[in-house]
C-alpha positions in Angstrom: 95.5 139.4 -95.2 95.2 135.8 -94.0 95.1 135.2 -90.1 97.3 132.7 -88.8 95.8 129.5 -87.9 94.1 128.5 -84.9 97.0 125.9 -84.0 99.6 128.9 -84.0 97.7 131.0 -81.4 97.5 127.8 -79.1 100.7 127.1 -79.3 101.6 130.5 -78.2 99.0 130.0 -75.3 100.4 127.0 -73.9 104.0 128.6 -74.2 103.4 131.5 -72.6 101.9 129.4 -69.9 104.7 127.5 -69.5 107.2 130.2 -69.0 104.4 131.5 -66.1 104.8 128.6 -64.0 108.4 127.8 -64.5 108.7 131.7 -62.9 106.1 130.2 -59.8 108.5 127.3 -59.2 111.5 129.5 -59.1 109.9 131.7 -56.2 109.4 128.4 -53.9 113.1 128.0 -53.6 114.2 127.2 -49.9 115.2 129.9 -47.4 118.3 131.8 -47.4 120.9 129.9 -44.7 122.8 132.0 -42.1 125.9 132.9 -42.9 128.4 132.1 -39.8 130.4 135.4 -40.9 127.2 138.0 -40.9 127.3 140.7 -38.3 124.2 139.1 -36.3 125.7 135.5 -36.3 129.3 136.9 -34.9 127.2 138.6 -32.4 125.3 135.8 -31.4 128.7 133.2 -31.6 126.7 131.1 -34.1 128.6 128.1 -35.9 126.8 125.3 -38.2 128.8 122.7 -36.2 128.5 122.4 -32.4 131.8 120.7 -32.5 133.6 124.0 -33.9 132.5 126.1 -31.1 135.7 128.2 -29.6 135.6 126.5 -26.1 137.4 129.6 -24.8 135.5 132.2 -25.8 132.0 130.1 -24.8 133.1 127.9 -21.8 129.5 127.1 -20.8 129.2 125.6 -23.8 129.1 121.7 -24.4 128.7 119.5 -27.8 125.8 118.2 -26.4 124.2 121.6 -27.2 122.9 121.7 -30.9 120.7 124.0 -32.5 117.9 120.7 -33.5 117.4 120.5 -29.6 116.6 124.3 -28.8 113.8 125.9 -27.8 114.3 128.3 -30.9 115.0 125.5 -33.6 111.5 125.5 -35.8 112.5 122.4 -37.1 112.2 119.0 -35.9 115.1 117.2 -33.6 117.3 115.6 -36.3 116.6 118.0 -39.1 119.8 119.1 -40.7 118.6 122.7 -41.4 115.6 124.8 -39.5 114.3 127.7 -38.9 115.0 129.6 -35.4 113.4 132.6 -33.8 116.7 134.5 -33.8 117.4 134.5 -36.8 114.2 135.3 -39.0 113.4 133.6 -42.1 117.3 132.2 -42.2 117.4 128.4 -41.9 120.3 127.2 -39.4 122.4 124.5 -39.3 120.4 121.6 -37.0 124.0 120.7 -35.5 125.1 123.9 -34.7 124.9 126.3 -31.9 124.9 130.0 -30.7 124.9 131.7 -27.3 120.8 131.8 -27.6 120.9 128.2 -27.1 118.0 127.0 -24.4 116.9 123.6 -23.7 113.6 122.5 -25.2 111.3 121.5 -23.1 110.8 117.5 -23.2 
């Protein structure tokens, strides 16, 4: 019985290596975003857009209070999405708001 050519073996090796690299690339996807309807978000009154916060329910809220200017926000001011100490590994919207909002130090 004849052995397959070396070229065949190398092609198979490259194909398997390519599949491994593709699976690693898929593992580096962006973190999940907070769902406004989740139990934790509802408990904190979280909204993706500070302008859509219920003023009657949260009378101390102002539209100047945004996640991206909160001390718990783990992104830069102006970032569309970033981490938050209140939501663990999930991302929150920069223009969002929740009850835990605290002005970031200047």
